[in-house]
N, CA, C and O atoms as CSV, one atom per row, in Angstrom:
chain,resi,resn,atom,element,x,y,z
A,1,MET,N,N,153.960,153.862,77.720
A,1,MET,CA,C,153.683,152.692,78.123
A,1,MET,C,C,153.852,152.798,79.719
A,1,MET,O,O,154.801,153.270,80.345
A,2,ILE,N,N,152.705,152.245,80.184
A,2,ILE,CA,C,152.888,151.705,81.543
A,2,ILE,C,C,153.022,150.217,82.073
A,2,ILE,O,O,152.188,149.367,81.763
A,3,LYS,N,N,154.100,149.941,82.880
A,3,LYS,CA,C,154.456,148.657,82.942
A,3,LYS,C,C,154.085,148.187,84.530
A,3,LYS,O,O,154.140,149.071,85.385
A,4,TYR,N,N,153.813,147.194,84.826
A,4,TYR,CA,C,153.586,146.675,86.251
A,4,TYR,C,C,154.072,145.251,86.426
A,4,TYR,O,O,153.704,144.371,85.647
A,5,ALA,N,N,154.916,145.004,87.464
A,5,ALA,CA,C,155.417,143.836,87.803
A,5,ALA,C,C,154.665,143.434,89.387
A,5,ALA,O,O,154.432,144.266,90.264
A,6,ILE,N,N,154.400,142.098,89.464
A,6,ILE,CA,C,153.949,141.791,90.551
A,6,ILE,C,C,154.771,140.260,90.916
A,6,ILE,O,O,154.539,139.168,90.398
A,7,ARG,N,N,155.670,140.551,91.852
A,7,ARG,CA,C,156.309,139.544,92.364
A,7,ARG,C,C,155.568,138.539,92.848
A,7,ARG,O,O,154.481,138.704,93.403
A,8,LEU,N,N,156.259,137.174,92.614
A,8,LEU,CA,C,155.460,135.975,93.447
A,8,LEU,C,C,156.084,136.166,95.346
A,8,LEU,O,O,157.046,136.735,95.863
A,9,HIS,N,N,155.043,135.432,95.819
A,9,HIS,CA,C,155.450,135.395,97.296
A,9,HIS,C,C,156.280,134.618,97.572
A,9,HIS,O,O,156.254,133.421,97.285
A,10,ASN,N,N,157.316,135.319,98.300
A,10,ASN,CA,C,158.934,134.837,98.876
A,10,ASN,C,C,159.565,134.110,97.470
A,10,ASN,O,O,160.030,132.980,97.319
A,11,ASN,N,N,159.400,135.154,96.570
A,11,ASN,CA,C,160.289,134.844,95.334
A,11,ASN,C,C,160.745,136.242,94.658
A,11,ASN,O,O,160.050,137.080,94.084
A,12,SER,N,N,162.210,136.221,94.923
A,12,SER,CA,C,162.841,137.304,94.362
A,12,SER,C,C,163.020,137.556,92.819
A,12,SER,O,O,163.355,138.631,92.322
A,13,GLN,N,N,162.716,136.284,92.079
A,13,GLN,CA,C,162.918,136.330,90.705
A,13,GLN,C,C,161.830,136.263,89.636
A,13,GLN,O,O,161.946,136.632,88.467
A,14,ASP,N,N,160.843,135.779,90.173
A,14,ASP,CA,C,159.597,135.435,89.356
A,14,ASP,C,C,158.479,136.417,89.507
A,14,ASP,O,O,158.176,136.872,90.610
A,15,ALA,N,N,157.890,136.731,88.445
A,15,ALA,CA,C,157.036,137.810,88.605
A,15,ALA,C,C,156.035,137.636,87.370
A,15,ALA,O,O,156.407,137.019,86.372
A,16,HIS,N,N,154.729,138.207,87.460
A,16,HIS,CA,C,153.726,138.613,86.368
A,16,HIS,C,C,153.781,139.786,85.687
A,16,HIS,O,O,153.746,140.779,86.413
A,17,LEU,N,N,153.847,139.956,84.674
A,17,LEU,CA,C,154.577,141.392,83.953
A,17,LEU,C,C,153.021,141.716,83.117
A,17,LEU,O,O,152.285,140.835,82.673
A,18,ILE,N,N,152.766,143.200,83.045
A,18,ILE,CA,C,151.559,143.405,82.609
A,18,ILE,C,C,151.863,144.694,81.826
A,18,ILE,O,O,151.952,145.613,82.641
A,19,PHE,N,N,152.087,145.189,80.382
A,19,PHE,CA,C,152.507,145.958,79.912
A,19,PHE,C,C,151.210,146.835,79.184
A,19,PHE,O,O,150.439,146.235,78.434
A,20,HIS,N,N,151.061,148.087,79.426
A,20,HIS,CA,C,149.785,148.895,78.578
A,20,HIS,C,C,150.583,149.799,77.819
A,20,HIS,O,O,151.384,150.641,78.227
A,21,ALA,N,N,150.173,149.438,76.394
A,21,ALA,CA,C,150.534,150.182,75.311
A,21,ALA,C,C,150.508,151.702,75.350
A,21,ALA,O,O,151.470,152.470,75.376
A,22,THR,N,N,148.843,152.055,75.350
A,22,THR,CA,C,148.341,153.324,75.211
A,22,THR,C,C,147.366,153.531,76.087
A,22,THR,O,O,146.193,153.510,75.715
A,23,PRO,N,N,147.728,153.769,77.431
A,23,PRO,CA,C,146.708,153.602,78.699
A,23,PRO,C,C,145.523,154.572,78.381
A,23,PRO,O,O,144.385,154.359,78.798
A,24,ASP,N,N,145.864,155.652,77.614
A,24,ASP,CA,C,144.706,156.971,77.828
A,24,ASP,C,C,144.290,156.975,76.340
A,24,ASP,O,O,143.778,158.029,75.964
A,25,LEU,N,N,144.408,156.039,75.468
A,25,LEU,CA,C,143.625,156.375,74.183
A,25,LEU,C,C,143.102,154.955,73.833
A,25,LEU,O,O,143.558,153.918,74.313
A,26,THR,N,N,142.083,155.038,72.932
A,26,THR,CA,C,140.948,154.081,72.689
A,26,THR,C,C,140.811,153.910,71.133
A,26,THR,O,O,140.303,152.909,70.628
A,27,HIS,N,N,141.240,154.827,70.514
A,27,HIS,CA,C,140.467,154.534,68.937
A,27,HIS,C,C,141.923,154.286,68.346
A,27,HIS,O,O,142.451,155.148,67.644
A,28,TYR,N,N,142.657,152.900,68.692
A,28,TYR,CA,C,143.661,152.506,68.200
A,28,TYR,C,C,143.523,150.979,67.673
A,28,TYR,O,O,142.716,150.237,68.233
A,29,ASN,N,N,144.055,150.665,66.945
A,29,ASN,CA,C,144.517,149.117,66.774
A,29,ASN,C,C,145.732,148.741,67.156
A,29,ASN,O,O,146.724,149.241,66.626
A,30,TRP,N,N,145.814,147.926,68.007
A,30,TRP,CA,C,147.192,147.386,68.596
A,30,TRP,C,C,147.599,146.061,67.795
A,30,TRP,O,O,146.789,145.368,67.178
A,31,GLN,N,N,149.149,145.777,67.905
A,31,GLN,CA,C,149.835,144.472,67.795
A,31,GLN,C,C,151.090,144.496,68.499
A,31,GLN,O,O,151.924,145.398,68.574
A,32,TRP,N,N,151.073,143.225,69.054
A,32,TRP,CA,C,152.254,143.050,69.900
A,32,TRP,C,C,153.563,142.444,69.238
A,32,TRP,O,O,153.200,141.570,68.451
A,33,TYR,N,N,154.602,142.538,69.247
A,33,TYR,CA,C,155.833,142.105,68.633
A,33,TYR,C,C,157.035,141.572,69.498
A,33,TYR,O,O,157.436,142.088,70.542
A,34,LEU,N,N,157.497,140.546,68.936
A,34,LEU,CA,C,158.684,140.014,69.466
A,34,LEU,C,C,159.974,140.378,68.677
A,34,LEU,O,O,159.785,140.525,67.470
A,35,THR,N,N,161.105,140.533,69.070
A,35,THR,CA,C,162.047,140.730,68.252
A,35,THR,C,C,163.560,140.338,68.970
A,35,THR,O,O,163.726,140.537,70.174
A,36,GLU,N,N,164.536,139.818,68.193
A,36,GLU,CA,C,165.921,139.420,68.698
A,36,GLU,C,C,166.675,140.734,68.603
A,36,GLU,O,O,167.490,140.985,69.491
A,37,ASP,N,N,166.476,141.637,67.567
A,37,ASP,CA,C,167.132,142.840,67.405
A,37,ASP,C,C,166.375,143.963,67.537
A,37,ASP,O,O,165.303,143.954,66.932
A,38,LYS,N,N,166.661,144.943,68.181
A,38,LYS,CA,C,166.026,146.117,68.426
A,38,LYS,C,C,165.718,146.746,67.441
A,38,LYS,O,O,164.571,147.188,67.371
A,39,LYS,N,N,166.920,147.041,66.080
A,39,LYS,CA,C,166.986,147.505,65.066
A,39,LYS,C,C,166.131,146.846,63.998
A,39,LYS,O,O,165.959,147.448,62.937
A,40,HIS,N,N,165.662,145.830,64.169
A,40,HIS,CA,C,164.652,145.028,63.143
A,40,HIS,C,C,163.410,144.845,63.535
A,40,HIS,O,O,163.117,144.714,64.723
A,41,GLU,N,N,162.503,144.815,62.518
A,41,GLU,CA,C,160.980,144.638,63.117
A,41,GLU,C,C,160.897,143.192,63.332
A,41,GLU,O,O,161.503,142.327,62.700
A,42,GLY,N,N,160.065,143.031,64.310
A,42,GLY,CA,C,159.715,141.558,64.841
A,42,GLY,C,C,158.800,140.675,64.341
A,42,GLY,O,O,158.294,141.051,63.284
A,43,LYS,N,N,158.483,139.787,64.695
A,43,LYS,CA,C,157.210,138.752,64.404
A,43,LYS,C,C,155.996,139.226,65.129
A,43,LYS,O,O,156.108,139.355,66.348
A,44,PRO,N,N,154.931,139.486,64.607
A,44,PRO,CA,C,153.407,139.450,65.375
A,44,PRO,C,C,153.439,138.483,66.495
A,44,PRO,O,O,153.834,137.353,66.206
A,45,ILE,N,N,153.098,138.716,67.709
A,45,ILE,CA,C,152.483,137.747,68.280
A,45,ILE,C,C,151.149,137.270,68.119
A,45,ILE,O,O,150.255,138.043,68.462
A,46,LYS,N,N,150.818,136.097,67.644
A,46,LYS,CA,C,149.708,135.836,67.348
A,46,LYS,C,C,148.499,135.712,68.351
A,46,LYS,O,O,148.416,134.850,69.226
A,47,GLY,N,N,147.565,136.707,68.094
A,47,GLY,CA,C,146.341,136.688,69.004
A,47,GLY,C,C,146.318,137.977,69.898
A,47,GLY,O,O,145.367,138.462,70.510
A,48,GLU,N,N,147.779,138.457,69.798
A,48,GLU,CA,C,147.931,139.763,70.982
A,48,GLU,C,C,147.611,140.796,69.925
A,48,GLU,O,O,148.371,140.958,68.971
A,49,PHE,N,N,146.441,141.536,70.083
A,49,PHE,CA,C,146.249,142.808,69.357
A,49,PHE,C,C,145.045,143.795,70.244
A,49,PHE,O,O,144.107,144.470,69.820
A,50,TYR,N,N,145.519,143.548,71.578
A,50,TYR,CA,C,144.836,144.306,72.529
A,50,TYR,C,C,145.831,145.462,72.986
A,50,TYR,O,O,147.047,145.499,72.799
A,51,GLN,N,N,145.051,146.368,73.610
A,51,GLN,CA,C,146.140,147.645,74.299
A,51,GLN,C,C,147.105,146.789,75.112
A,51,GLN,O,O,148.289,146.944,74.813
A,52,SER,N,N,146.839,145.939,76.056
A,52,SER,CA,C,147.649,145.600,77.090
A,52,SER,C,C,148.051,144.033,76.512
A,52,SER,O,O,147.438,143.357,75.685
A,53,TYR,N,N,149.367,143.697,77.293
A,53,TYR,CA,C,149.741,142.371,77.161
A,53,TYR,C,C,150.361,141.932,78.457
A,53,TYR,O,O,151.037,142.745,79.087
A,54,GLY,N,N,150.166,140.570,78.957
A,54,GLY,CA,C,150.570,140.312,80.138
A,54,GLY,C,C,151.338,138.838,79.831
A,54,GLY,O,O,151.005,138.121,78.888
A,55,THR,N,N,152.312,138.536,80.685
A,55,THR,CA,C,153.213,137.437,80.547
A,55,THR,C,C,153.825,137.087,81.940
A,55,THR,O,O,153.488,137.645,82.984
A,56,THR,N,N,154.671,136.197,81.852
A,56,THR,CA,C,155.052,135.948,83.267
A,56,THR,C,C,156.721,135.577,83.023
A,56,THR,O,O,157.122,135.390,81.874
A,57,THR,N,N,157.587,135.492,84.113
A,57,THR,CA,C,159.001,135.164,83.811
A,57,THR,C,C,158.918,133.479,83.464
A,57,THR,O,O,159.661,132.856,82.706
A,58,ASP,N,N,158.022,133.070,84.090
A,58,ASP,CA,C,158.179,131.553,83.533
A,58,ASP,C,C,157.803,131.285,82.114
A,58,ASP,O,O,158.444,130.550,81.363
A,59,LEU,N,N,156.617,131.996,81.774
A,59,LEU,CA,C,156.414,131.838,80.319
A,59,LEU,C,C,157.535,132.234,79.376
A,59,LEU,O,O,157.759,131.609,78.340
A,60,ILE,N,N,158.315,133.414,79.812
A,60,ILE,CA,C,159.296,134.079,78.829
A,60,ILE,C,C,160.630,132.711,78.824
A,60,ILE,O,O,161.303,132.530,77.809
A,61,LYS,N,N,160.793,132.034,79.840
A,61,LYS,CA,C,161.336,130.733,79.703
A,61,LYS,C,C,161.243,129.893,78.903
A,61,LYS,O,O,162.089,129.538,78.082
A,62,LYS,N,N,159.655,129.297,79.165
A,62,LYS,CA,C,159.060,128.284,78.645
A,62,LYS,C,C,158.799,128.456,77.201
A,62,LYS,O,O,158.536,127.453,76.538
A,63,PHE,N,N,158.850,129.748,76.580
A,63,PHE,CA,C,158.689,129.560,75.236
A,63,PHE,C,C,159.813,130.432,74.541
A,63,PHE,O,O,159.542,131.173,73.597
A,64,GLY,N,N,161.049,130.307,75.042
A,64,GLY,CA,C,162.274,130.597,74.630
A,64,GLY,C,C,162.315,132.267,74.271
A,64,GLY,O,O,162.899,132.655,73.258
A,65,GLU,N,N,161.710,133.116,75.103
A,65,GLU,CA,C,161.935,134.554,74.844
A,65,GLU,C,C,162.909,135.335,75.435
A,65,GLU,O,O,162.945,136.566,75.416
A,66,GLU,N,N,163.859,134.434,76.068
A,66,GLU,CA,C,165.000,135.066,77.220
A,66,GLU,C,C,165.956,136.191,76.117
A,66,GLU,O,O,166.512,135.867,75.068
A,67,GLY,N,N,165.920,137.384,76.673
A,67,GLY,CA,C,166.774,138.100,75.648
A,67,GLY,C,C,166.369,138.735,74.654
A,67,GLY,O,O,167.083,139.522,74.031
A,68,LYS,N,N,164.792,138.395,74.286
A,68,LYS,CA,C,164.216,139.068,73.173
A,68,LYS,C,C,163.443,140.360,73.729
A,68,LYS,O,O,163.187,140.630,74.902
A,69,TYR,N,N,163.160,141.037,72.644
A,69,TYR,CA,C,162.348,142.354,73.100
A,69,TYR,C,C,160.859,142.292,72.505
A,69,TYR,O,O,160.502,141.726,71.471
A,70,ILE,N,N,160.032,143.066,73.480
A,70,ILE,CA,C,158.793,142.910,73.130
A,70,ILE,C,C,158.456,144.406,73.035
A,70,ILE,O,O,159.008,145.168,73.828
A,71,TYR,N,N,157.428,144.973,71.953
A,71,TYR,CA,C,157.038,145.945,71.670
A,71,TYR,C,C,155.647,145.831,71.181
A,71,TYR,O,O,155.107,144.769,70.873
A,72,CYS,N,N,155.071,147.087,71.129
A,72,CYS,CA,C,153.534,147.151,70.418
A,72,CYS,C,C,153.634,148.336,69.380
A,72,CYS,O,O,154.295,149.366,69.510
A,73,LYS,N,N,152.857,147.972,68.353
A,73,LYS,CA,C,152.897,148.870,67.175
A,73,LYS,C,C,151.314,149.152,67.401
A,73,LYS,O,O,150.504,148.237,67.551
A,74,TYR,N,N,150.993,150.439,67.408
A,74,TYR,CA,C,149.337,150.913,67.295
A,74,TYR,C,C,149.378,151.988,66.057
A,74,TYR,O,O,150.220,152.770,65.614
A,75,ILE,N,N,147.877,151.579,65.689
A,75,ILE,CA,C,147.417,152.450,64.478
A,75,ILE,C,C,146.581,153.324,64.959
A,75,ILE,O,O,145.689,152.875,65.678
A,76,ASP,N,N,146.623,154.699,64.725
A,76,ASP,CA,C,145.214,155.447,64.868
A,76,ASP,C,C,144.217,154.983,63.830
A,76,ASP,O,O,144.489,155.084,62.634
A,77,ARG,N,N,143.066,154.475,64.251
A,77,ARG,CA,C,142.028,154.649,63.478
A,77,ARG,C,C,141.397,155.653,62.719
A,77,ARG,O,O,140.626,155.431,61.786
A,78,ASN,N,N,141.745,156.787,63.141
A,78,ASN,CA,C,141.135,157.767,62.495
A,78,ASN,C,C,142.200,158.684,61.293
A,78,ASN,O,O,141.840,159.124,60.201
A,79,THR,N,N,143.259,158.754,61.778
A,79,THR,CA,C,144.499,159.330,60.908
A,79,THR,C,C,145.166,158.133,60.199
A,79,THR,O,O,145.955,158.423,59.300
A,80,HIS,N,N,144.977,156.933,60.454
A,80,HIS,CA,C,145.815,155.831,60.187
A,80,HIS,C,C,147.691,156.100,60.294
A,80,HIS,O,O,148.571,155.525,59.653
A,81,GLN,N,N,147.814,157.157,61.324
A,81,GLN,CA,C,149.028,157.139,61.815
A,81,GLN,C,C,149.692,156.168,62.454
A,81,GLN,O,O,149.001,155.743,63.380
A,82,GLU,N,N,151.066,155.455,62.344
A,82,GLU,CA,C,151.206,154.279,62.945
A,82,GLU,C,C,152.278,154.932,64.103
A,82,GLU,O,O,152.974,155.928,63.905
A,83,TYR,N,N,152.248,154.225,65.209
A,83,TYR,CA,C,153.386,154.752,66.133
A,83,TYR,C,C,153.909,153.181,66.947
A,83,TYR,O,O,153.356,152.089,66.825
A,84,LYS,N,N,154.963,153.466,67.659
A,84,LYS,CA,C,155.572,152.362,68.073
A,84,LYS,C,C,155.883,152.582,69.728
A,84,LYS,O,O,156.073,153.707,70.189
A,85,SER,N,N,155.904,151.581,70.403
A,85,SER,CA,C,156.079,151.799,71.809
A,85,SER,C,C,157.364,151.543,72.077
A,85,SER,O,O,157.976,151.054,71.128
A,86,GLU,N,N,158.062,151.741,73.204
A,86,GLU,CA,C,159.323,151.369,73.599
A,86,GLU,C,C,159.441,150.039,73.673
A,86,GLU,O,O,158.441,149.363,73.917
A,87,LEU,N,N,160.770,149.409,73.459
A,87,LEU,CA,C,161.037,148.002,73.566
A,87,LEU,C,C,161.717,147.546,74.796
A,87,LEU,O,O,162.739,148.052,75.258
A,88,ILE,N,N,160.939,146.357,75.379
A,88,ILE,CA,C,161.343,146.037,76.664
A,88,ILE,C,C,161.994,144.742,76.540
A,88,ILE,O,O,161.389,143.928,75.842
A,89,ARG,N,N,163.290,144.304,77.153
A,89,ARG,CA,C,164.082,143.358,77.029
A,89,ARG,C,C,163.403,142.194,77.831
A,89,ARG,O,O,163.132,142.554,78.977
A,90,LEU,N,N,163.129,141.179,77.609
A,90,LEU,CA,C,162.550,140.022,78.306
A,90,LEU,C,C,163.495,139.219,79.061
A,90,LEU,O,O,164.560,138.986,78.489
A,91,TYR,N,N,163.323,138.737,80.253
A,91,TYR,CA,C,164.178,137.821,80.780
A,91,TYR,C,C,163.277,137.049,81.870
A,91,TYR,O,O,162.245,137.521,82.346
A,92,SER,N,N,163.874,135.667,82.225
A,92,SER,CA,C,163.075,134.949,82.892
A,92,SER,C,C,163.244,135.312,84.515
A,92,SER,O,O,162.695,134.628,85.379
A,93,ASP,N,N,164.017,136.396,84.797
A,93,ASP,CA,C,164.556,136.769,86.092
A,93,ASP,C,C,163.893,138.344,85.992
A,93,ASP,O,O,164.437,139.215,85.313
A,94,ILE,N,N,162.865,138.536,86.630
A,94,ILE,CA,C,162.782,140.051,87.044
A,94,ILE,C,C,163.845,141.154,87.087
A,94,ILE,O,O,163.908,142.227,86.487
A,95,ASN,N,N,164.672,140.564,87.986
A,95,ASN,CA,C,165.666,141.758,88.162
A,95,ASN,C,C,166.720,141.666,86.937
A,95,ASN,O,O,167.644,142.472,87.056
A,96,LYS,N,N,166.757,141.058,86.080
A,96,LYS,CA,C,167.650,141.073,84.832
A,96,LYS,C,C,166.772,142.094,84.273
A,96,LYS,O,O,167.385,143.035,83.770
A,97,ILE,N,N,165.540,142.158,84.227
A,97,ILE,CA,C,164.690,143.020,83.265
A,97,ILE,C,C,164.850,144.467,83.692
A,97,ILE,O,O,164.904,145.460,82.967
A,98,ILE,N,N,164.917,144.386,85.043
A,98,ILE,CA,C,164.967,145.806,85.628
A,98,ILE,C,C,166.586,146.423,85.413
A,98,ILE,O,O,166.819,147.564,85.014
A,99,ASN,N,N,167.389,145.639,85.688
A,99,ASN,CA,C,168.816,145.927,85.263
A,99,ASN,C,C,169.025,146.221,83.994
A,99,ASN,O,O,169.979,146.907,83.626
A,100,SER,N,N,168.074,145.684,83.148
A,100,SER,CA,C,168.496,146.120,81.600
A,100,SER,C,C,168.184,147.483,81.264
A,100,SER,O,O,168.715,148.089,80.333
A,101,GLY,N,N,167.346,147.937,82.009
A,101,GLY,CA,C,166.904,149.645,82.072
A,101,GLY,C,C,165.599,149.981,82.129
A,101,GLY,O,O,165.233,151.157,82.133
A,102,THR,N,N,164.599,148.732,82.188
A,102,THR,CA,C,162.981,149.002,82.145
A,102,THR,C,C,162.824,149.536,83.725
A,102,THR,O,O,163.216,149.097,84.806
A,103,LEU,N,N,162.081,150.662,83.323
A,103,LEU,CA,C,161.705,151.358,84.528
A,103,LEU,C,C,160.053,150.949,84.710
A,103,LEU,O,O,159.246,151.360,83.876
A,104,PHE,N,N,159.668,150.211,85.723
A,104,PHE,CA,C,158.488,150.080,86.104
A,104,PHE,C,C,157.519,150.916,86.715
A,104,PHE,O,O,157.839,151.461,87.771
A,105,ASP,N,N,156.454,151.104,86.265
A,105,ASP,CA,C,155.465,152.075,87.098
A,105,ASP,C,C,155.205,151.902,88.381
A,105,ASP,O,O,155.094,152.743,89.274
A,106,ASP,N,N,155.087,150.386,88.417
A,106,ASP,CA,C,154.630,149.831,89.869
A,106,ASP,C,C,155.409,148.391,89.936
A,106,ASP,O,O,155.429,147.733,88.896
A,107,ILE,N,N,156.017,147.896,91.040
A,107,ILE,CA,C,156.367,146.670,91.243
A,107,ILE,C,C,155.630,146.245,92.642
A,107,ILE,O,O,155.943,146.801,93.695
A,108,SER,N,N,154.854,145.451,92.596
A,108,SER,CA,C,153.937,144.739,93.690
A,108,SER,C,C,154.378,143.406,94.217
A,108,SER,O,O,155.361,142.792,93.804
A,109,GLU,N,N,153.700,143.080,95.009
A,109,GLU,CA,C,154.332,141.477,95.345
A,109,GLU,C,C,153.020,140.803,96.079
A,109,GLU,O,O,152.295,141.485,96.803
A,110,TYR,N,N,152.787,139.471,95.842
A,110,TYR,CA,C,151.753,138.723,96.108
A,110,TYR,C,C,152.007,138.320,97.649
A,110,TYR,O,O,153.136,137.991,98.012
A,111,ASP,N,N,150.990,138.354,98.480
A,111,ASP,CA,C,151.404,137.633,99.833
A,111,ASP,C,C,150.776,136.189,99.753
A,111,ASP,O,O,150.345,135.663,98.726
A,112,GLU,N,N,150.801,135.615,101.074
A,112,GLU,CA,C,150.848,134.219,100.770
A,112,GLU,C,C,149.451,133.626,100.682
A,112,GLU,O,O,149.331,132.403,100.608
A,113,ASN,N,N,148.136,134.612,100.688
A,113,ASN,CA,C,147.200,134.316,100.175
A,113,ASN,C,C,146.741,134.555,98.804
A,113,ASN,O,O,145.619,134.232,98.413
A,114,GLY,N,N,147.629,135.128,98.082
A,114,GLY,CA,C,147.425,135.465,96.654
A,114,GLY,C,C,146.860,136.965,96.583
A,114,GLY,O,O,146.281,137.370,95.574
A,115,ASP,N,N,146.999,137.510,97.357
A,115,ASP,CA,C,146.452,138.988,97.481
A,115,ASP,C,C,147.724,139.991,97.027
A,115,ASP,O,O,148.830,139.632,97.430
A,116,ILE,N,N,147.660,141.143,96.270
A,116,ILE,CA,C,148.650,141.963,96.002
A,116,ILE,C,C,148.764,143.080,97.046
A,116,ILE,O,O,147.898,143.794,97.552
A,117,ILE,N,N,150.182,143.015,97.230
A,117,ILE,CA,C,150.303,143.874,98.551
A,117,ILE,C,C,151.209,145.209,97.610
A,117,ILE,O,O,152.266,145.039,97.003
A,118,LYS,N,N,150.538,146.326,97.707
A,118,LYS,CA,C,151.043,147.362,97.058
A,118,LYS,C,C,151.356,148.514,97.959
A,118,LYS,O,O,150.349,149.009,98.465
A,119,LYS,N,N,152.255,148.951,98.220
A,119,LYS,CA,C,152.746,150.207,99.147
A,119,LYS,C,C,152.154,150.304,100.633
A,119,LYS,O,O,151.876,151.343,101.231
A,120,GLY,N,N,152.017,148.937,101.111
A,120,GLY,CA,C,151.540,148.749,102.403
A,120,GLY,C,C,149.976,148.440,102.472
A,120,GLY,O,O,149.414,148.016,103.482
A,121,ALA,N,N,149.421,148.683,101.388
A,121,ALA,CA,C,148.085,148.412,101.608
A,121,ALA,C,C,147.495,146.956,100.490
A,121,ALA,O,O,147.844,146.766,99.325
A,122,LYS,N,N,146.691,146.247,101.182
A,122,LYS,CA,C,146.286,144.766,100.395
A,122,LYS,C,C,145.581,144.895,99.582
A,122,LYS,O,O,144.551,145.456,99.954
A,123,LEU,N,N,145.622,144.509,98.034
A,123,LEU,CA,C,144.515,144.670,97.140
A,123,LEU,C,C,144.077,143.237,96.554
A,123,LEU,O,O,144.888,142.379,96.207
A,124,GLN,N,N,142.583,143.089,96.487
A,124,GLN,CA,C,142.365,142.042,95.863
A,124,GLN,C,C,142.352,141.965,94.264
A,124,GLN,O,O,142.485,142.933,93.515
A,125,ILE,N,N,142.195,140.830,93.940
A,125,ILE,CA,C,142.479,140.656,92.454
A,125,ILE,C,C,141.367,139.603,92.138
A,125,ILE,O,O,141.237,139.167,90.995
């Protein structure tokens, strides 16, 4: 799984989060899940059957997902073999997500104009 976070401008706690379950694979069916206990199967997130899932720290708080785990099940359309991505613990503070052991592939930040600042370069979205 590839994980991205984009911190809000002048805000060390809030961020936009993007998770890609199978970045190099296209012949799969995906379904994202939430669970309170990483040992038990979670509930499918309605309408989230794409390779990528995006959320924000604000939405995590708003929808009561604080402390829950998110993961993706994906099934190979050719072999019908089922796989499960890593579990990521969700918090309304990006620092808590990082401190819970989630390693992000990239953590960027928005500047005052809403452009993404990444490793010294400015990216337009």
